[in-house]
C-alpha positions as CSV (number, residue, x, y, z in Angstrom):
1,M,-144.3,2.7,-35.3
2,T,-148.1,2.8,-35.5
3,P,-149.9,3.6,-32.3
4,P,-152.7,1.4,-31.0
5,I,-156.3,2.4,-31.9
6,P,-159.5,2.1,-29.8
7,L,-161.4,-1.1,-30.6
8,S,-164.6,0.9,-31.8
9,Q,-162.3,2.7,-34.5
10,W,-160.9,-0.9,-35.6
11,A,-164.4,-2.3,-35.8
12,E,-165.7,0.7,-37.9
13,Q,-162.7,0.3,-40.2
14,N,-163.5,-3.3,-40.7
15,G,-167.2,-3.1,-41.0
16,I,-167.9,-5.0,-37.7
17,P,-170.7,-4.0,-35.3
18,R,-169.0,-2.5,-32.1
19,R,-171.0,-4.9,-29.7
20,T,-169.7,-7.9,-31.7
21,A,-166.0,-6.6,-31.5
22,Y,-166.4,-5.9,-27.7
23,N,-167.9,-9.6,-27.2
24,W,-165.0,-10.9,-29.0
25,A,-162.6,-9.2,-26.9
26,K,-164.3,-10.1,-23.7
27,N,-164.1,-13.8,-24.8
28,N,-160.4,-13.5,-26.1
29,K,-161.7,-14.3,-29.6
30,L,-160.7,-11.0,-31.2
31,P,-158.9,-11.9,-34.4
32,V,-156.2,-9.2,-33.9
33,P,-153.7,-8.5,-30.9
34,F,-155.0,-6.1,-28.4
35,H,-154.5,-5.1,-24.7
36,R,-156.5,-3.3,-22.0
37,T,-155.5,0.0,-20.5
38,I,-155.5,0.9,-16.9
39,T,-159.1,2.0,-17.2
40,G,-160.1,-1.1,-19.0
41,R,-160.3,0.5,-22.5
42,V,-159.4,-2.1,-25.3
43,M,-156.8,-0.9,-27.6
44,V,-156.1,-2.8,-30.9
45,L,-152.2,-3.2,-31.7
46,T,-151.7,-2.3,-35.3
47,D,-147.9,-2.5,-35.7
48,D,-146.1,-5.9,-35.6
49,E,-143.2,-4.6,-33.7
50,E,-145.4,-3.0,-31.0
51,Q,-147.4,-6.2,-31.0
52,D,-144.3,-8.3,-30.3
53,H,-143.0,-5.9,-27.5
54,A,-146.5,-5.8,-25.9
55,D,-146.6,-9.7,-25.8
56,R,-143.4,-9.7,-23.8
57,L,-144.3,-6.9,-21.5
58,H,-146.2,-7.9,-18.1
59,P,-149.7,-6.5,-17.7
60,F,-148.5,-4.3,-14.7
61,S,-145.6,-2.9,-16.5
62,Q,-147.7,-2.1,-19.5
63,A,-150.1,-0.2,-17.2
64,Y,-147.1,1.5,-15.5
65,A,-145.9,2.6,-19.0
66,E,-149.4,4.0,-19.8
67,A,-149.6,5.9,-16.4
68,L,-146.2,7.4,-17.2
69,N,-147.7,8.3,-20.6
70,L,-144.8,6.9,-22.5
71,P,-144.2,4.4,-25.1
72,A,-143.8,1.1,-23.5
73,A,-140.4,0.6,-25.3
74,V,-138.7,3.5,-23.4
75,Y,-140.8,3.7,-20.2
76,T,-137.9,2.2,-18.0
77,G,-135.8,5.4,-18.5
78,A,-138.5,7.7,-17.7
79,S,-138.4,10.2,-14.6
80,Y,-140.2,8.9,-11.5
81,Y,-140.0,5.2,-12.8
82,S,-139.0,2.6,-10.1
83,Q,-137.8,-0.8,-10.8
84,V,-138.9,-1.9,-7.4
85,L,-142.5,-0.6,-7.9
86,D,-142.5,-2.4,-11.3
87,A,-141.2,-5.7,-10.0
88,W,-143.3,-5.6,-6.9
89,G,-146.5,-4.5,-8.8
90,S,-146.0,-7.4,-11.3
91,D,-145.5,-9.9,-8.7
92,L,-148.6,-8.8,-6.8
93,Y,-150.7,-9.0,-10.1
94,D,-149.6,-12.5,-10.6
95,T,-150.4,-13.5,-7.0
96,V,-153.7,-12.2,-6.3
97,D,-157.2,-13.5,-7.1
98,P,-157.9,-12.8,-10.9
99,E,-160.8,-10.6,-9.6
100,L,-158.4,-8.5,-7.8
101,R,-156.1,-7.9,-10.8
102,P,-157.7,-4.8,-12.3
103,A,-157.4,-3.2,-8.8
104,V,-153.6,-3.9,-9.0
105,L,-153.3,-2.4,-12.4
106,H,-154.8,0.7,-11.0
107,L,-151.9,0.9,-8.6
108,A,-149.7,1.9,-11.8
109,L,-151.4,5.4,-11.2
110,P,-149.8,6.2,-7.9
111,A,-146.6,4.4,-9.0
112,A,-146.3,7.0,-11.7
113,C,-147.1,10.1,-9.4
114,N,-144.8,13.0,-9.8
115,R,-142.2,12.3,-7.0
116,P,-138.8,11.0,-6.7
117,K,-138.8,7.2,-6.0
118,R,-135.3,6.9,-4.6
119,D,-136.8,5.9,-1.1
120,V,-139.2,3.1,-2.4
121,F,-136.9,0.1,-1.5
122,F,-136.3,1.2,2.0
123,R,-140.0,2.0,2.6
124,L,-140.9,-1.5,1.2
125,A,-138.2,-2.9,3.7
126,D,-139.9,-1.0,6.5
127,W,-143.3,-2.4,5.5
128,L,-142.1,-5.9,5.2
129,A,-140.0,-5.9,8.4
130,R,-142.2,-3.9,10.8
131,V,-145.7,-2.7,9.6
132,E,-147.1,-5.8,7.8
133,P,-145.7,-8.4,10.4
134,A,-147.4,-6.2,13.1
135,A,-150.7,-6.3,11.2
136,W,-150.3,-10.0,10.6
137,Y,-149.8,-10.8,14.2
138,A,-152.6,-8.6,15.3
139,E,-155.1,-10.0,12.9
140,T,-154.2,-13.6,14.1
141,G,-154.4,-12.6,17.8
142,F,-150.7,-12.5,18.7
143,L,-151.1,-8.9,20.1
144,K,-148.1,-8.8,22.3
145,A,-146.0,-9.8,19.3
146,A,-147.7,-7.3,17.0
147,W,-146.6,-4.5,19.3
148,M,-143.1,-5.7,19.6
149,L,-142.9,-5.5,15.7
150,R,-144.7,-2.1,15.4
151,D,-142.5,-0.5,18.1
152,R,-139.3,-1.4,16.1
153,P,-137.4,1.7,14.9
154,V,-138.5,2.9,11.4
155,I,-136.3,1.5,8.4
156,K,-135.2,4.5,6.3
157,D,-131.7,4.1,5.1
158,A,-129.1,1.3,4.7
159,D,-127.8,1.7,8.2
160,S,-131.4,1.4,9.8
161,F,-132.1,-1.4,7.5
162,L,-129.0,-3.4,8.6
163,R,-129.7,-2.7,12.3
164,G,-133.5,-3.0,12.2
165,W,-134.2,-6.0,9.9
166,P,-135.9,-8.4,12.4
167,T,-134.0,-11.5,11.5
168,G,-130.6,-9.8,11.1
169,A,-127.5,-10.1,13.3
170,H,-128.2,-6.7,15.3
171,S,-131.8,-8.1,16.1
172,F,-130.6,-11.5,17.6
173,E,-131.6,-10.8,21.3
174,W,-134.8,-9.1,20.3
175,R,-135.7,-12.0,18.0
176,D,-135.3,-14.6,21.0
177,Q,-137.7,-12.4,23.0
178,L,-140.3,-12.3,20.2
179,D,-139.9,-16.2,19.9
180,D,-140.6,-16.6,23.5
181,V,-143.7,-14.4,23.2
182,V,-145.0,-16.2,20.3
183,E,-144.2,-19.5,21.7
184,E,-146.1,-18.8,24.9
185,Y,-149.2,-17.6,23.2
186,A,-149.3,-20.6,20.7
187,E,-149.0,-23.1,23.7
188,Q,-151.9,-21.5,25.5
189,N,-154.0,-21.3,22.4
190,A,-156.6,-24.2,21.8
191,A,-155.2,-24.7,18.4
192,S,-151.7,-25.9,19.7
193,P,-150.8,-29.5,18.9
194,D,-152.1,-32.1,21.3
195,D,-149.7,-34.8,22.3
196,E,-152.5,-37.0,23.6
197,E,-154.0,-37.4,20.2
198,P,-151.0,-38.5,18.0
199,A,-153.1,-40.3,15.3
200,L,-155.3,-37.2,14.9
201,E,-152.4,-34.7,14.8
202,L,-150.5,-36.7,12.0
203,V,-153.6,-36.9,9.9
204,A,-154.3,-33.2,10.4
205,E,-150.6,-32.5,9.5
206,Y,-151.4,-33.7,6.0
207,G,-153.4,-30.6,5.3
208,L,-150.6,-28.1,6.2
209,I,-148.8,-28.8,2.8
210,A,-151.5,-26.5,1.2
211,L,-149.6,-23.7,3.2
212,D,-146.7,-24.1,0.9
213,N,-148.4,-22.0,-1.7
214,A,-150.1,-19.5,0.5
215,G,-149.3,-16.3,-1.4
216,F,-148.3,-14.0,1.5
217,V,-145.8,-11.6,0.4
218,W,-143.1,-13.1,2.9
219,R,-143.7,-16.5,1.4
220,R,-143.6,-15.8,-2.4
221,E,-140.5,-17.4,-4.1
222,S,-141.4,-14.9,-6.9
223,M,-141.1,-12.0,-4.7
224,R,-137.7,-13.0,-3.5
225,N,-136.4,-13.6,-6.9
226,A,-137.8,-10.1,-8.1
227,M,-136.2,-8.2,-5.3
228,E,-132.7,-10.0,-5.3
229,P,-131.2,-8.1,-8.3
230,L,-132.4,-4.8,-6.9
231,A,-131.2,-5.2,-3.4
232,R,-127.5,-4.3,-4.0
233,Q,-125.7,-1.7,-6.2
234,R,-122.2,-2.5,-6.9
235,A,-119.5,0.1,-7.9
236,G,-116.1,-1.3,-8.7
237,D,-114.9,-4.5,-7.1
238,K,-115.5,-3.6,-3.4
239,T,-118.3,-0.9,-2.8
240,V,-121.8,-2.4,-2.4
241,D,-124.6,-0.1,-1.7
242,V,-127.5,-1.7,0.4
243,L,-130.8,-0.7,-1.1
244,G,-133.1,-3.1,0.6
245,P,-133.7,-6.9,1.6
246,D,-132.3,-9.6,-0.7
247,R,-133.4,-12.9,-1.4
248,G,-132.1,-14.4,1.9
249,D,-133.4,-11.5,4.0
250,L,-136.9,-12.3,2.6
251,W,-136.7,-15.9,3.0
252,D,-135.9,-15.5,6.8
253,L,-139.2,-13.9,7.3
254,K,-140.9,-17.1,6.9
255,A,-139.5,-18.6,10.1
256,L,-140.6,-15.2,11.8
257,L,-144.3,-15.2,10.8
258,N,-145.2,-19.0,10.2
259,E,-146.6,-19.8,13.5
260,P,-149.7,-17.6,13.5
261,M,-150.4,-19.2,10.2
262,Y,-150.3,-22.7,11.5
263,T,-152.1,-21.7,14.7
264,T,-154.8,-20.4,12.5
265,V,-155.6,-23.4,10.3
266,R,-155.0,-26.2,12.8
267,P,-158.6,-26.2,14.0
268,A,-160.1,-26.6,10.7
269,A,-157.6,-29.2,9.8
270,R,-158.1,-31.1,13.1
271,A,-162.0,-31.1,12.6
272,T,-161.6,-32.7,9.3
273,A,-158.9,-35.2,10.5
274,R,-161.3,-36.2,13.4
275,L,-164.0,-37.0,11.0
276,L,-161.6,-38.9,8.7
277,C,-160.4,-40.9,11.7
278,A,-164.1,-41.9,12.6
279,Q,-164.7,-42.9,9.0
280,T,-161.7,-45.3,8.8
281,G,-161.8,-46.7,12.3
282,V,-158.7,-44.8,13.9
283,A,-158.9,-43.6,17.5
284,P,-157.4,-40.1,17.7
285,T,-155.5,-41.4,20.8
286,D,-154.0,-44.3,18.8
287,P,-150.3,-44.1,17.7
288,A,-149.8,-42.7,14.3
289,P,-151.3,-45.1,11.7
290,A,-148.7,-47.0,9.6
291,D,-147.8,-46.0,6.0
292,G,-150.4,-47.2,3.5
293,H,-153.4,-46.9,5.9
294,P,-156.7,-45.9,4.1
295,V,-157.0,-42.8,6.3
296,Y,-154.0,-41.1,4.5
297,D,-155.7,-41.5,1.0
298,L,-158.6,-39.4,2.5
299,A,-156.5,-37.0,4.6
300,Y,-154.2,-35.5,2.1
301,P,-157.0,-33.9,-0.2
302,A,-159.5,-33.4,2.6
303,C,-157.3,-31.8,5.0
304,K,-155.8,-29.7,2.3
305,A,-159.2,-28.3,1.4
306,A,-159.8,-27.6,4.9
307,V,-156.5,-25.6,5.4
308,R,-157.0,-23.7,2.1
309,A,-160.5,-22.6,3.4
310,A,-159.2,-21.7,6.9
311,I,-156.4,-19.4,5.3
312,A,-158.4,-17.7,2.6
313,P,-159.7,-14.9,4.6
314,L,-156.5,-14.0,6.0
315,L,-154.8,-14.2,2.7
316,H,-157.3,-11.9,1.0
317,S,-156.9,-9.4,3.9
318,A,-153.1,-9.6,3.3
319,H,-153.3,-9.0,-0.2
320,V,-155.5,-6.0,0.3
321,R,-152.9,-4.6,2.9
322,E,-150.3,-5.3,0.3
323,M,-152.0,-3.1,-2.3
324,E,-152.6,-0.5,0.2
325,A,-148.8,-0.6,1.2
326,F,-147.9,-0.3,-2.5
327,R,-150.1,2.8,-2.9
328,L,-148.6,4.4,0.3
329,V,-145.0,3.6,-0.6
330,A,-145.5,4.9,-4.3
331,L,-147.3,8.2,-2.9
332,G,-144.7,8.7,-0.1
333,K,-147.4,8.7,2.6
334,P,-147.2,7.2,6.1
335,F,-148.4,3.7,7.1
336,P,-151.4,3.5,9.2
337,E,-150.9,2.8,12.9
338,L,-152.2,-0.1,14.9
339,P,-155.2,0.9,17.1
340,T,-153.9,1.7,20.6
341,W,-156.8,-0.4,22.2
342,L,-155.0,-3.5,20.8
343,R,-152.1,-3.0,22.9
344,P,-152.1,-5.5,25.8
345,V,-152.5,-3.7,29.2
346,D,-149.5,-5.6,30.7
347,Q,-147.2,-4.5,27.9
348,E,-144.7,-1.7,28.4
349,I,-145.0,1.2,26.1
């Protein structure tokens, strides 16, 4: 199997100016297969077999193989390799803004660090169940709920996972308390739904469909599918080792974390809906307009745009936190603490 060669070497061998070759690669017009390394270096694939394999391999998996300094065809058996990190990194790469993808590829370097990776699934579970929800609630202003999450016991093994997962059977009473806290804050917030303006509220609701594709880690179908086959290890007919959250566990997080998202975007959706009602002669206090009313033709795209704009800063922050969490999990380093000044003064410690 012939190894890849640098683009500069290929250009020299074929009598092509280097600048021309780099421009071709930049514009995806290079007449030969190539891939970029973690550092952005362009490598030309010179063997059909390697070309076929590289075409099948995800960019993050390819970067992971390079960081492990192994041929892509055999890297999955390498020491210090983690299927969890590979699946997580690939899903994150596909989710973030394209301009963030080079930074995601660089996460392959800590993923390949010289330490055992047996703990990564439980550390990921701890981040998903405790650390990230706390940060999410804090950023959206639900401070009491944030500390209720952050004060949960650390997940570090199968037993603490089963007992500490926030939507699990052992957390039933705690979950009821959290729901009460979240509901109380949402009702006091100016962004809560207004029953006195039914027409306005229904028009604004049209924009919330944009949240179905919000790429928060706890909303991604792709993440649930990636983690599902890794969550349980079966030995024989009866023995099952729990290694982390499965698809159902991740699905349940949506209900736990949705309310801050809706509370954040409703003001933008409502402001847009108020404008649309004025343009189409609908009073906000009217009953909900009948199906087929012109306001709905305007509301669907306009309110979706408002919701996407409102959620964009939170989504970017969440992706940056996820990238940092990936790095810390891979390196075995502790997660950052919430600033103590964020803790409400009336909350018990």
